[in-house]
Backbone bond lengths (Angstrom), bond angles and torsions (degrees), N, CA, C in turn:
res aa  C-N    CA-C-N  psi(-1)  N-CA   C-N-CA  omega(-1)  CA-C   N-CA-C  phi
1 X - - - 1.442 - - 1.519 108.38 -
2 X 1.314 115.55 135.72 1.455 121.71 176.85 1.522 107.77 -134.36
3 X 1.329 116.86 131.79 1.463 121.16 179.73 1.525 109.27 -112.91
4 X 1.320 116.06 126.80 1.457 122.70 173.61 1.521 105.95 -106.85
5 X 1.333 116.35 98.53 1.464 121.15 -175.24 1.522 111.73 -66.35
6 X 1.323 117.16 -34.24 1.467 120.69 -178.98 1.536 110.43 -62.68
7 X 1.323 116.63 -43.23 1.466 120.93 179.84 1.525 112.80 -90.82
8 X 1.345 116.89 -4.41 1.466 122.79 -177.56 1.528 110.96 57.80
9 X 1.346 116.15 44.69 1.450 121.91 -179.82 1.527 110.75 -120.38
10 X 1.315 114.87 144.34 1.463 121.79 172.19 1.528 106.63 -121.04
11 X 1.331 115.68 124.43 1.465 121.08 -178.56 1.522 109.00 -104.57
12 X 1.316 115.96 125.22 1.459 123.07 -178.31 1.527 109.14 -120.61
13 X 1.314 115.45 141.87 1.464 121.09 -174.04 1.529 110.79 -111.36
14 X 1.332 115.31 125.54 1.462 122.30 176.34 1.527 107.75 -117.87
15 X 1.334 115.53 128.19 1.463 120.80 -178.25 1.530 109.64 -111.31
16 X 1.328 115.87 128.30 1.458 123.07 172.05 1.529 106.34 -91.00
17 X 1.317 115.71 120.25 1.463 122.44 -172.16 1.523 108.85 -126.33
18 X 1.306 118.08 147.20 1.464 121.51 177.79 1.505 110.76 162.36
19 X 1.328 116.91 178.11 1.466 119.95 -178.33 1.523 112.03 -67.34
20 X 1.326 115.25 163.59 1.460 121.11 177.13 1.527 109.98 -56.32
21 X 1.314 115.66 140.63 1.466 123.72 175.75 1.525 114.32 63.98
22 X 1.345 117.67 23.60 1.463 119.75 178.71 1.528 112.55 -84.27
23 X 1.327 117.64 -16.96 1.462 120.87 177.50 1.518 114.68 116.50
24 X 1.317 118.23 15.88 1.464 121.42 -179.51 1.528 110.73 -62.36
25 X 1.314 116.82 -50.35 1.466 121.51 179.96 1.521 110.52 -64.90
26 X 1.321 117.19 -38.70 1.468 121.16 179.33 1.525 110.63 -60.63
27 X 1.336 117.80 -38.52 1.466 121.22 175.59 1.526 110.52 -57.89
28 X 1.327 117.22 -50.44 1.459 120.35 -177.88 1.519 112.09 -65.76
29 X 1.325 116.65 -38.33 1.467 119.79 177.85 1.525 110.73 -62.94
30 X 1.322 117.74 -40.67 1.467 120.65 179.46 1.532 110.67 -67.59
31 X 1.341 116.53 -44.65 1.465 120.70 178.24 1.527 109.74 -58.16
32 X 1.318 116.47 -45.69 1.464 121.41 -179.28 1.532 110.71 -61.57
33 X 1.328 116.69 -44.97 1.464 120.91 -177.02 1.526 112.79 -66.83
34 X 1.333 117.52 -31.44 1.462 120.78 -173.49 1.535 114.28 -102.93
35 X 1.336 117.42 0.36 1.461 120.72 -179.87 1.525 109.69 -96.54
36 X 1.310 116.05 139.53 1.457 122.47 177.57 1.527 109.10 -53.01
37 X 1.341 118.52 125.92 1.460 120.91 -178.94 1.536 113.83 -55.64
38 X 1.332 117.52 -25.86 1.469 120.11 178.36 1.528 111.75 -72.07
39 X 1.340 117.36 -16.53 1.461 121.37 -177.48 1.525 112.85 -106.37
40 X 1.319 118.23 3.20 1.456 120.08 -176.53 1.521 110.94 -141.08
41 X 1.329 113.78 158.70 1.455 120.47 174.05 1.518 109.53 -94.30
42 X 1.317 114.70 -167.07 1.459 120.16 177.64 1.521 110.52 -79.74
43 X 1.300 115.74 155.35 1.454 121.61 174.56 1.526 107.23 -91.39
44 X 1.313 115.76 117.63 1.459 121.50 179.30 1.513 107.06 -104.38
45 X 1.321 116.98 127.54 1.455 120.63 -176.72 1.514 109.89 -139.91
46 X 1.323 116.01 133.35 1.461 121.65 175.81 1.518 107.30 -112.03
47 X 1.330 116.59 118.71 1.467 120.45 -175.40 1.521 110.98 -129.07
48 X 1.336 114.81 158.03 1.453 121.55 174.88 1.525 108.48 -84.82
49 X 1.331 116.47 176.77 1.463 120.28 176.72 1.517 112.15 -61.73
50 X 1.334 116.40 -27.45 1.463 120.63 -179.78 1.526 111.76 -84.05
51 X 1.348 117.24 9.95 1.461 123.99 179.37 1.525 112.59 66.57
52 X 1.340 117.30 29.05 1.457 122.99 175.78 1.517 107.84 -98.82
53 X 1.316 117.57 139.05 1.461 121.02 179.08 1.513 108.68 -70.48
54 X 1.322 115.93 122.96 1.456 119.56 -176.53 1.530 111.13 -95.91
55 X 1.296 117.96 -32.56 1.456 118.71 -179.68 1.514 110.69 -121.53
56 X 1.303 118.44 -74.94 1.456 119.50 -179.77 1.517 109.91 -162.70
57 X 1.306 114.33 162.98 1.453 121.63 167.78 1.519 105.32 -109.91
58 X 1.302 117.37 148.77 1.449 120.79 -177.33 1.519 108.41 -138.59
59 X 1.310 115.69 133.35 1.459 121.97 178.12 1.512 107.55 -145.39
60 X 1.332 117.87 131.47 1.457 120.52 178.69 1.523 109.03 -108.59
61 X 1.337 115.48 129.54 1.459 122.35 179.74 1.517 107.90 -125.31
62 X 1.319 117.40 135.14 1.464 120.99 178.34 1.513 111.08 -119.61
63 X 1.356 116.03 148.20 1.457 120.68 176.95 1.523 110.18 -168.33
64 X 1.347 115.22 155.49 1.463 122.15 172.01 1.518 116.50 49.13
65 X 1.343 115.86 -157.69 1.465 122.78 177.42 1.519 110.13 -141.89
66 X 1.338 115.67 148.13 1.452 123.34 174.48 1.519 106.91 -126.73
67 X 1.330 116.47 117.25 1.470 121.41 -179.96 1.532 112.62 49.62
68 X 1.324 115.61 41.01 1.457 120.48 178.57 1.517 114.07 78.92
69 X 1.319 117.38 4.59 1.466 122.06 179.02 1.527 109.73 -109.26
70 X 1.317 116.00 147.00 1.460 120.86 177.08 1.527 109.02 -85.34
71 X 1.343 117.80 117.97 1.466 119.12 -178.86 1.520 112.35 -80.62
72 X 1.309 114.54 143.15 1.461 122.98 171.41 1.525 105.61 -124.12
73 X 1.298 116.93 123.33 1.453 121.34 179.73 1.521 108.59 -102.61
74 X 1.313 115.66 116.10 1.453 121.13 175.45 1.520 107.72 -91.28
75 X 1.324 116.51 118.90 1.459 122.21 -178.77 1.519 108.75 -102.88
76 X 1.315 115.90 124.65 1.463 122.46 -179.74 1.518 109.27 -122.81
77 X 1.333 116.12 155.86 1.457 120.33 167.05 1.518 107.20 -116.48
78 X 1.314 115.44 138.65 1.460 120.85 174.16 1.522 107.82 -88.07
79 X 1.326 117.91 141.29 1.464 119.17 178.54 1.524 110.84 -60.84
80 X 1.311 117.49 139.06 1.454 120.90 -176.35 1.514 115.01 -92.05
81 X 1.332 116.99 -15.87 1.452 119.79 -176.69 1.529 110.41 -66.39
82 X 1.323 116.24 136.49 1.465 121.30 -177.50 1.523 112.52 -65.12
83 X 1.324 118.56 -23.11 1.467 119.57 -179.56 1.525 112.43 -76.54
84 X 1.328 117.92 -9.81 1.465 120.88 -177.07 1.522 111.23 -108.19
85 X 1.324 116.69 51.89 1.465 121.48 -177.75 1.524 112.22 -62.96
86 X 1.326 117.69 -42.72 1.463 119.79 -177.79 1.525 111.30 -68.91
87 X 1.335 117.18 -32.38 1.460 120.56 178.00 1.513 112.42 -64.67
88 X 1.327 116.11 -36.52 1.461 119.92 178.69 1.518 110.75 -67.12
89 X 1.311 116.30 -43.07 1.465 119.32 -179.77 1.533 110.03 -64.56
90 X 1.315 116.86 -39.27 1.459 121.35 179.42 1.530 111.17 -61.51
91 X 1.336 117.33 -43.95 1.464 121.03 179.48 1.534 110.91 -65.61
92 X 1.333 117.26 -32.17 1.471 121.00 -179.31 1.532 113.51 -71.22
93 X 1.326 117.70 -23.12 1.467 119.83 -177.17 1.527 110.55 -57.09
94 X 1.318 115.59 128.37 1.458 121.02 177.60 1.520 114.84 78.11
95 X 1.329 117.37 9.99 1.471 119.84 -179.74 1.528 110.35 -67.90
96 X 1.327 115.82 143.00 1.463 122.25 176.15 1.522 111.62 -103.16
97 X 1.333 117.60 -16.76 1.451 122.17 179.10 1.515 110.18 -163.60
98 X 1.337 115.79 157.97 1.462 120.87 -176.58 1.522 110.26 -134.02
99 X 1.331 114.96 136.60 1.461 122.75 168.82 1.519 106.17 -109.12
100 X 1.329 116.79 118.29 1.456 120.02 175.65 1.521 107.51 -92.90
101 X 1.349 116.76 116.02 1.460 122.20 -178.91 1.527 107.76 -97.94
102 X 1.324 115.54 109.41 1.469 121.86 -179.91 1.525 109.65 -99.49
103 X 1.308 115.76 142.95 1.466 122.33 173.77 1.523 106.78 -86.19
104 X 1.318 117.72 121.92 1.468 122.68 -173.70 1.526 115.14 -73.90
105 X 1.320 118.41 -9.07 1.460 120.94 -177.29 1.528 111.04 -69.58
106 X 1.329 115.93 138.78 1.469 121.23 -179.84 1.526 111.30 -57.24
107 X 1.321 116.91 -36.63 1.468 120.99 -178.28 1.531 113.09 -68.05
108 X 1.332 117.38 -12.55 1.476 121.33 -177.84 1.531 112.90 -106.89
109 X 1.333 117.64 5.22 1.460 120.32 -175.89 1.530 112.09 -57.21
110 X 1.327 118.39 -47.44 1.464 120.12 -177.67 1.524 111.34 -63.07
111 X 1.329 117.52 -37.25 1.470 120.23 177.50 1.531 110.61 -64.66
112 X 1.330 117.24 -38.09 1.465 120.45 175.56 1.528 110.12 -61.40
113 X 1.331 115.81 -47.06 1.471 119.98 -178.57 1.524 111.54 -64.12
114 X 1.329 117.40 -41.31 1.467 121.12 178.06 1.528 110.89 -62.54
115 X 1.321 116.59 -42.42 1.462 120.93 -179.35 1.527 111.44 -67.21
116 X 1.329 116.57 -38.82 1.462 120.82 178.00 1.528 110.90 -65.50
117 X 1.325 116.85 -41.20 1.468 121.20 176.63 1.522 110.27 -62.70
118 X 1.329 115.81 -42.56 1.464 121.27 178.04 1.532 111.05 -61.87
119 X 1.324 117.06 -41.55 1.462 121.85 177.78 1.526 110.70 -59.62
120 X 1.320 116.64 -50.03 1.468 120.61 -179.30 1.527 111.23 -60.50
121 X 1.323 117.08 -41.64 1.469 121.21 179.06 1.516 110.94 -64.51
122 X 1.329 117.00 -44.54 1.467 120.67 179.53 1.526 111.63 -62.61
123 X 1.322 117.02 -41.91 1.465 119.86 178.53 1.527 110.77 -62.13
124 X 1.325 116.54 -43.14 1.468 119.95 178.62 1.521 111.02 -62.15
125 X 1.332 116.63 -42.92 1.468 120.50 179.56 1.523 111.73 -65.18
126 X 1.322 117.03 -27.88 1.469 121.28 177.59 1.528 111.92 -85.82
127 X 1.342 116.24 -1.03 1.462 120.33 177.82 1.509 114.82 86.34
128 X 1.320 117.00 15.85 1.461 121.12 179.94 1.526 110.02 -104.00
129 X 1.317 116.44 142.29 1.465 121.50 176.35 1.528 108.18 -87.58
130 X 1.337 118.58 111.65 1.468 120.44 -177.21 1.529 113.82 -53.11
131 X 1.320 118.08 -37.61 1.466 121.07 -177.27 1.528 112.77 -68.20
132 X 1.325 117.70 -23.71 1.467 121.71 -177.32 1.531 112.40 -93.92
133 X 1.306 117.03 -0.20 1.462 121.76 -174.93 1.525 111.23 -87.09
134 X 1.336 119.36 137.36 1.465 119.99 170.90 1.529 108.18 -58.92
135 X 1.340 116.54 123.09 1.450 121.59 -168.69 1.524 110.23 -145.46
136 X 1.336 116.13 131.47 1.459 123.00 178.10 1.526 107.63 -130.73
137 X 1.318 116.78 143.82 1.459 121.86 177.95 1.528 108.73 -111.97
138 X 1.322 114.95 130.91 1.458 120.36 174.92 1.528 108.19 -114.67
139 X 1.329 116.19 123.35 1.464 121.93 175.60 1.524 107.19 -93.35
140 X 1.304 116.49 97.66 1.458 121.94 -173.39 1.536 111.03 -91.19
141 X 1.309 114.82 167.87 1.471 123.92 177.02 1.528 112.10 64.98
142 X 1.328 116.18 37.31 1.463 120.98 -179.71 1.535 112.03 -68.82
143 X 1.327 118.08 -12.74 1.458 121.58 -179.21 1.525 113.03 -86.58
144 X 1.309 118.64 -7.12 1.464 121.55 -175.99 1.529 111.27 -87.35
145 X 1.339 116.42 155.23 1.463 118.55 175.52 1.521 109.58 -69.72
146 X 1.310 116.84 162.27 1.462 122.32 175.82 1.538 112.58 67.85
147 X 1.339 116.90 31.38 1.464 118.27 175.95 1.526 109.54 -87.10
148 X 1.315 114.68 144.97 1.462 120.60 175.63 1.520 109.10 -78.71
149 X 1.312 117.37 156.26 1.464 120.15 178.62 1.525 109.42 -68.29
150 X 1.312 115.36 157.37 1.463 120.90 177.80 1.526 109.82 -59.30
151 X 1.326 116.88 -42.18 1.462 120.63 -178.97 1.527 111.09 -62.99
152 X 1.326 116.79 -41.95 1.471 120.97 179.23 1.537 110.19 -63.39
153 X 1.324 116.81 -45.68 1.465 120.24 -179.81 1.530 111.40 -65.71
154 X 1.336 116.49 -40.81 1.464 119.79 178.13 1.534 110.06 -59.05
155 X 1.308 116.51 -43.56 1.463 121.09 -179.48 1.538 111.22 -67.87
156 X 1.321 117.31 -46.93 1.472 121.38 -178.00 1.528 112.43 -65.97
157 X 1.338 115.79 -40.96 1.466 119.93 -178.42 1.530 111.93 -80.55
158 X 1.334 117.03 -10.03 1.459 121.81 178.83 1.532 110.29 49.30
159 X 1.311 115.64 63.27 1.468 122.12 -172.49 1.525 114.37 -70.61
160 X 1.314 118.22 -9.88 1.468 122.37 175.95 1.526 113.26 49.96
161 X 1.309 116.99 42.08 1.455 120.05 176.13 1.517 115.16 79.64
162 X 1.339 118.02 4.94 1.469 120.07 177.98 1.523 109.18 -65.03
163 X 1.335 117.23 144.96 1.465 118.87 175.23 1.528 109.42 -56.93
164 X 1.325 115.76 138.59 1.456 121.41 -175.19 1.526 108.42 -129.88
165 X 1.323 116.51 133.03 1.459 121.33 -176.94 1.521 110.59 -129.03
166 X 1.316 115.91 135.63 1.460 121.00 172.03 1.523 107.13 -81.80
167 X 1.347 116.01 144.20 1.458 118.55 -176.28 1.522 112.09 -149.14
168 X 1.315 113.14 155.45 1.456 123.67 165.89 1.527 103.12 -133.72
169 X 1.311 116.34 86.74 1.468 121.50 -170.36 1.520 112.71 -60.67
170 X 1.324 117.99 -32.26 1.468 120.27 179.56 1.518 111.81 -63.21
171 X 1.344 116.89 -24.99 1.465 121.91 178.94 1.526 112.19 -105.73
172 X 1.321 116.75 -2.01 1.460 121.09 -179.94 1.517 114.32 84.73
173 X 1.320 117.71 0.44 1.465 121.03 -179.09 1.530 109.16 -67.78
174 X 1.318 116.75 122.05 1.461 121.89 176.84 1.515 115.60 80.37
175 X 1.321 117.91 -5.75 1.467 120.92 -175.69 1.528 111.28 -67.18
176 X 1.326 117.30 -51.07 1.466 119.25 -178.81 1.526 112.12 -76.02
177 X 1.324 118.11 -27.44 1.467 119.85 174.21 1.527 110.03 -62.70
178 X 1.323 116.12 -43.17 1.466 121.64 177.75 1.525 110.36 -62.84
179 X 1.320 116.63 -47.50 1.470 121.09 -178.62 1.530 110.69 -62.20
180 X 1.326 116.80 -45.22 1.466 120.03 179.90 1.528 110.98 -60.62
181 X 1.327 117.04 -41.29 1.469 120.90 -179.03 1.521 111.44 -63.69
182 X 1.334 118.14 -45.13 1.468 119.41 -178.54 1.524 110.47 -70.21
183 X 1.317 118.18 -37.15 1.471 120.16 176.94 1.527 109.99 -62.04
184 X 1.339 117.67 -44.30 1.465 120.45 178.81 1.527 111.88 -61.37
185 X 1.327 117.32 -40.97 1.472 120.24 178.62 1.531 111.66 -66.19
186 X 1.321 116.49 -41.16 1.468 120.07 179.48 1.526 110.23 -66.37
187 X 1.323 116.64 -44.17 1.481 119.88 178.64 1.522 110.72 -61.86
188 X 1.332 117.19 -42.42 1.472 120.33 179.67 1.522 110.27 -60.81
189 X 1.317 118.05 -39.23 1.472 120.87 179.61 1.528 110.62 -68.68
190 X 1.330 116.67 -40.35 1.476 120.38 179.79 1.511 111.57 -66.68
191 X 1.331 117.36 -35.27 1.464 120.82 -177.19 1.514 113.35 -82.19
192 X 1.332 117.93 -9.21 1.468 119.66 177.55 1.523 109.49 -68.30
193 X 1.325 118.22 140.65 1.463 119.71 179.02 1.518 110.27 -64.80
194 X 1.320 115.70 141.91 1.473 121.11 -178.72 1.510 111.22 -73.51
């Protein structure tokens, strides 16, 4: 969280985290395409030749007011590739909330679990308590064959009561529901008395 008192703005950071090709970038692309240009910034994306996100995607969305300040939500995606461990930790620094984007396909379960373990480890190394963090789980790719049931994924991912949303990010299904849920959790944490 960063407050610019002169401009009366509060900037909050939300990170979309998950395994490679789970749909993190697709979420941001859909949000960018469907959000009023007056309420959002440009989508900045760094990709490899294979169209894989190498560093992060960034999108700024503004709305409403928090304690008399205009909020700006910076949306980032952490790289999903296992070889970019330090890049993921770097993107997590200063995060106010996290959306974990899981791939619902049975063949991707272990990658989801590995990414979730990596997330928890990175948060601990950054000095954050994972259980106290605003956290939402999105079960993406629900339209594909070989998807696990919601109950099975909830149990395997051990969501600990985190809000969970089914999604098909390529079609926009569940994308804004997920975003609204994480924004509400982040705002609730910011508005709590210190």
